[in-house]
N, C-alpha and C positions, 0 to 999 in steps of 0.2 A: 507619213512624210512629215518632215519638220518645216518649220517657218523658214521660207526662202527657197523651198524645193518644189519643183513641179514636174509632171510628165507632159511633154508636148507632142502633139501629132499634126503632121503636115500631109494632107490628103488621105492617107490610109495607114493602117496599123503597121505596115512594113516600115514606115518612116517615123516611127516613135522614137523619142530621145528623152532623156533626163536633162533637167536644167536646174542649176544651183546658183544662187546669187548670195554673196557675203552680206551679212546684216550690217547696217550702218553702225558706226561707233558712236555712242552717245557723247556728246560734247560736255566738257566740265560745266557744272552748274553756274558757277560764278562767271566763267567766260560766256556762257549763252545769256545770262542776265545783262552783262556788260554790252553785248553786241545788241541785244533787244533794245536797251536804252539809247544806244548809238543811232539805230535806225528811227526810233520814236523821235529823238531830238532832231536829227536830220529832217524828218518829215514836218515837223513843227515849224523849224527854221525856213523851210521852202515855202510853206503856207504863209507865214508872216511875210516873207519878201514878197511873194506874188501879191499878197493884199495890199502892201504899202505901194508897190509899183502901179497898181491898178487905181489907186486913189482912196483906199481906206475900207471901203465897206462892199460887201457883195451888191451887185445891182449897180455899180459905178465902174466906169472905164475912163481912165485919164481924168479923174476928178469930175466928169460929167454924168448926170444921172441918165440911166438907160430906161426908156419907157417899157412898161410891161406889154407884152403882146397877148392880145385875146384871141383864143382858138376860134376857128370858124364854127358857126352855129349850124350850118347845113352843108353838105358837100359841095354845092355849087357856089357857095358865098366866097370862096377864095378865087374864083375866076378860072379854075383849071378846065380846059376844054373836055377832057375825058369825063370829069365830074359832071359838067352840064349835060354831056350826051347821056350819061347813065341816069341821071336824075330826070331827064325827059321822057325816058322810055318806061312804060309801065312794067 
């Protein structure tokens, strides 16, 4: 069999059938490079816009600094009822 061809079976051999799909057409190298650059430029502009709207740097929202959140040191330290029950049982 060639690339893009397959034999398919549904439940039993009586229902076997052949399947063939057309291979994709390779895009022009110049057109692909231009499209790739459009996507990269659009992504960079979106990130730049989001960063300026947020206030400048990561970790800032609306110009105000966001405090770092420390992860809990033990399961019961965050106050979850289920964790307190689990940590009290041996």
